[in-house]
C-alpha positions in Angstrom: 0.0 0.0 -0.1 1.3 3.5 -0.9 2.3 5.9 1.5 -1.6 8.2 0.1 -3.6 5.1 0.0 -2.9 4.3 4.0 -2.7 8.0 5.1 -6.6 8.0 3.4 -7.3 4.2 5.4 -6.1 6.3 8.7 -8.2 9.4 8.2 -11.3 7.2 6.6 -10.8 5.0 9.8 -10.8 8.0 12.7 -13.8 8.6 12.9 -14.9 5.2 13.6 -12.5 4.4 15.6 -13.6 7.4 17.7 -17.1 5.7 17.1 -16.2 2.4 18.2 -14.5 3.7 21.7 -16.8 5.7 22.5 -20.0 2.4 21.9 -17.7 0.2 24.5 -19.1 2.5 27.5 -21.0 0.6 29.2 -23.9 1.7 31.3 -22.1 1.7 34.4 -19.6 4.7 32.3 -22.4 6.5 31.1 -23.5 7.0 34.9 -20.7 7.7 36.5 -19.8 10.5 33.9 -23.5 11.9 34.2 -23.0 11.8 37.9 -19.7 13.3 37.8 -21.0 16.1 34.8 -25.0 16.9 36.4 -24.1 17.1 39.7 -21.5 20.1 39.2 -24.0 21.6 36.3 -27.1 21.6 38.3 -25.4 22.9 41.8 -24.1 26.1 39.2 -27.1 26.7 37.8 -29.7 26.5 41.5 -26.6 28.1 43.2 -25.1 30.7 40.8 -27.2 31.0 37.5 -30.6 30.7 38.9 -30.6 33.6 41.3 -28.8 35.4 39.0 -32.0 35.5 37.0 -34.1 35.1 39.7 -32.5 38.7 40.9 -33.0 40.3 37.1 -36.5 39.3 36.7 -37.1 40.6 40.5 -35.3 43.9 39.8 -38.1 44.6 37.6 -41.0 44.4 40.4 -41.4 46.2 44.6 -41.7 42.9 46.1 -41.4 43.2 49.8 -40.7 39.5 50.7 -43.8 39.3 51.7 -46.4 40.3 49.8 -47.8 39.7 46.3 -45.4 40.6 43.8 -45.9 43.6 41.4 -44.9 45.0 38.7 -42.7 48.5 38.3 -41.3 48.5 34.7 -37.8 49.8 35.0 -38.4 52.5 38.1 -36.0 50.7 40.6 -33.5 51.6 38.1 -34.5 54.9 38.1 -34.3 55.4 41.6 -31.1 54.0 42.4 -29.3 56.3 39.9 -31.2 59.2 40.0 -33.2 59.3 43.7 -31.0 56.3 46.2 -28.3 59.3 47.7 -25.7 56.3 48.6 -25.9 55.0 45.4 -23.6 57.6 43.1 -21.1 57.1 46.7 -20.8 54.0 46.7 -20.1 53.8 42.8 -17.2 56.5 43.4 -15.5 54.4 46.9 -15.7 50.8 44.4 -13.2 53.0 41.2 -10.8 54.1 44.0 -11.0 50.9 45.4 -10.6 49.3 41.6 -7.9 52.4 41.0 -6.4 51.2 44.4 -5.7 47.8 43.0 -4.5 47.9 39.8 -2.1 51.5 40.1 -0.9 50.1 43.8 -1.0 46.7 44.6 -1.2 45.1 41.7 2.7 47.1 40.3 3.7 46.2 43.8 2.9 42.6 43.3 4.6 42.4 39.7 7.7 44.1 41.7 7.9 41.3 44.4 7.6 38.5 41.9 10.5 39.8 40.1 12.9 40.1 43.2 12.4 36.7 44.8 12.7 34.9 41.1 16.5 36.5 41.1 16.7 34.2 43.8 17.3 35.6 46.6 18.8 34.4 49.9 15.1 33.3 52.4 12.8 34.2 49.0 10.7 31.2 50.7 10.4 32.9 54.1 9.9 35.6 52.0 7.5 34.5 49.5 4.7 33.2 52.4 5.5 35.5 53.8 3.6 37.9 51.6 1.1 35.4 50.8 -0.1 34.8 53.6 -3.0 37.2 53.4 -4.4 35.3 50.6 -5.1 32.5 53.1 -7.5 35.5 55.5 -10.7 35.6 54.5 -11.9 39.5 54.2 -13.8 39.1 57.2 -10.8 38.2 59.5 -8.6 41.1 57.7 -11.8 43.3 58.9 -11.1 41.9 62.2 -7.2 42.9 61.8 -7.9 46.3 60.7 -10.0 47.2 63.9 -7.0 46.5 66.0 -4.6 47.8 64.5 -7.4 51.1 63.4 -9.0 51.7 66.7 -8.7 54.8 68.1 -8.9 54.3 71.1 -7.1 51.1 71.7 -5.0 50.9 67.8 -2.3 49.9 67.6 -1.1 52.6 64.9 -2.6 55.0 67.2 0.0 53.9 70.0 3.2 53.4 67.2 2.4 56.7 66.6 2.3 58.5 70.1 -0.7 60.1 69.5 -2.8 58.4 72.3 -3.7 61.1 73.8 -5.1 62.6 70.6 -5.7 59.5 68.8 -6.6 59.0 64.7 -10.3 57.7 64.1 -9.1 55.7 61.3 -12.0 54.2 60.8 -14.6 57.2 62.1 -13.4 59.7 60.0 -14.8 59.0 55.6 -12.3 61.2 55.2 -9.6 58.7 55.6 -11.1 55.5 56.6 -11.6 53.7 53.0 -7.7 54.1 52.5 -7.0 52.3 55.6 -9.0 49.8 54.4 -7.7 50.1 51.0 -4.0 49.5 52.4 -5.2 46.7 54.2 -7.1 44.9 50.8 -4.2 45.6 49.1 -2.1 44.1 50.8 -3.8 40.4 51.0 -4.0 41.8 46.7 -0.1 41.8 46.7 0.4 38.3 47.3 -2.5 36.7 45.4 -0.6 39.3 41.7 2.9 38.0 42.9 2.2 34.5 43.4 0.5 35.0 39.3 3.8 36.4 38.1 6.0 34.3 40.1 5.0 31.5 37.6 4.6 33.8 34.5 8.6 34.2 35.4 9.3 30.8 36.0 7.7 29.7 32.9 9.8 32.4 30.3 12.7 31.1 28.3 15.8 32.1 29.9 17.2 33.2 26.9 15.1 35.7 25.8 17.4 37.5 28.8 20.8 36.3 27.7 20.6 37.8 23.7 19.1 41.1 25.7 21.8 41.5 27.9 24.3 40.2 24.7 22.5 43.1 22.2 23.4 45.3 25.4 19.7 45.8 26.8 20.4 47.2 30.1 18.5 44.8 32.2 15.3 47.0 33.6 14.6 47.5 29.5 15.6 43.5 29.2 12.1 43.2 31.1 10.0 45.8 30.3 11.1 44.9 26.9 11.6 41.4 26.4 9.9 39.8 29.7 7.5 41.8 30.4 5.8 41.4 27.2 5.4 37.0 27.4 3.5 37.9 30.3 1.2 38.9 28.4 -1.5 35.9 29.2 -0.8 36.8 33.3 -1.3 40.1 32.7 -4.8 40.1 31.5 -5.3 37.2 34.3 -4.2 39.7 36.5 -6.2 42.3 35.2 -9.7 40.8 35.4 -9.1 39.5 38.7 -8.3 42.9 39.9 -11.5 44.2 38.8 -13.7 41.4 40.1 -11.7 42.2 43.6 -13.1 45.9 43.4 -16.5 44.9 43.2 -17.0 42.4 44.8 -15.7 43.9 48.1 -17.8 43.5 50.7 -16.3 41.2 54.1 -13.8 44.1 54.7 -16.1 46.7 55.5 -18.7 45.4 56.6 -16.9 43.9 59.3 -15.1 47.4 60.1 -18.4 49.4 59.9 -21.2 47.7 58.2 -20.4 49.4 55.4 -21.3 53.1 56.4 -19.8 56.3 57.3 -17.7 56.8 54.3 -17.2 52.9 53.6 -20.6 52.9 51.3 -20.2 50.2 48.3 -22.5 48.0 46.1 -22.1 45.1 47.5 -23.1 47.2 51.1 -26.4 48.4 48.8 -27.3 45.8 47.8 -27.2 43.5 51.4 -28.9 46.6 53.1 -31.8 46.8 50.6 -32.0 43.0 50.5 -31.8 41.3 53.9 -31.7 45.0 56.2 -34.3 46.4 57.5 -35.7 48.3 54.1 -36.2 45.0 53.0 -37.0 46.1 49.2 -36.1 42.8 47.3 -36.5 44.3 44.1 -34.9 48.0 44.4 -31.1 45.9 45.9 -32.4 43.0 42.9 -31.8 46.6 40.7 -28.4 48.0 42.6 -27.6 43.5 42.2 -28.3 43.5 38.1 -26.1 46.4 38.1 -23.0 44.9 39.4 -23.3 41.9 37.8 -23.3 43.7 34.5 -20.1 45.7 35.1 -18.8 42.3 35.7 -20.1 40.6 33.3 -18.2 43.6 30.8 -14.6 42.6 32.4 -15.5 38.7 32.2 -16.7 38.1 28.2 -13.9 40.9 27.9 -11.6 38.2 28.9 -13.2 34.6 27.6 -13.4 36.7 24.0 -9.6 37.2 24.6 -8.8 33.3 25.5 -11.0 32.1 22.6 -9.8 34.3 20.1 -6.0 33.1 21.5 -6.8 29.8 20.9 -8.7 29.9 17.0 -5.1 31.3 16.5 -2.9 29.5 18.3 -4.8 26.5 16.2 -4.4 28.2 12.9 -0.8 28.3 13.5 -0.9 24.9 14.0 -2.6 23.8 11.4 -0.7 26.9 9.3 2.4 24.9 9.7 1.3 21.1 9.2 0.7 20.5 12.2 -2.7 17.7 12.6 -2.8 17.1 9.2 -0.3 14.6 8.9 1.6 16.3 6.6 5.2 17.2 7.1 5.8 20.6 7.0 7.9 22.6 3.9 11.1 23.8 5.0 11.9 27.6 4.9 14.9 29.5 2.5 17.4 30.8 4.8 19.7 33.2 3.6 22.1 30.3 2.2 19.1 29.2 -0.2 17.4 25.0 0.1 18.0 23.2 2.7 17.0 19.6 2.5 
């Protein structure tokens, strides 16, 4: 049999072989696959998409959780954006939160990752110390904030010698947001450091060597050679930073229930749905607005990943991968090579 006919036979046998392998699955195997796939899908629908779709529907009603459900159209959205005083301060605080994490905490995590990538002494200790806040929940960090920034018995006023004239770090609405952001950034920095450190460990070391041979300084080699290879990590860090800024809730609720200068959109949702007001329809409208902003960045990230996958598969098929044909040799400076 010639080589061409052999490849044709293999190409024809491929789908049949795959179908035969699928047919060999027993009923027990199909039951196990159904359970392994079905249970997570049902839990996802029940705990994530179900409440999300219910919130979208309830956002067009005036339901208080007890009486009948009456539709009000888009009035809840109009009231939230036009007649609800805490809404726009909460939006401004969320934007400040996002700016601080993106411009301060994330670059600081990248800086620590670059330092630890150079194999310093005690690098494992430093890595554990910086990453330690990540394993703590934001609620625990909120209690730590009370211990540090408390007006009368806080550690910070004691260190600054302000026991006689203490600074109200938590009660003053002009500075309490920045005090909380320091601890939120403390936690975010460790997470970003681990992501960038993994990216730096997987980078090709020959790129740095080539840049050094070309006369580039260490800073030029990093910003012009190494950092562009971290583009996938940059996208992940950007999406995580946005999500962290939008879903921030625990730390401010543990400090002062998200009031007096610490209003966030997530806190407004909680106050209206499970608070004394019991305005479930109105709180759902704020939650849908928050969900819509989050989906913009999540969909952008998924579109980026899908486009990267399509471009990778196209480049793989263009140079002969996956087609059963060897890739053609490119013509070099010295002509064709065998």
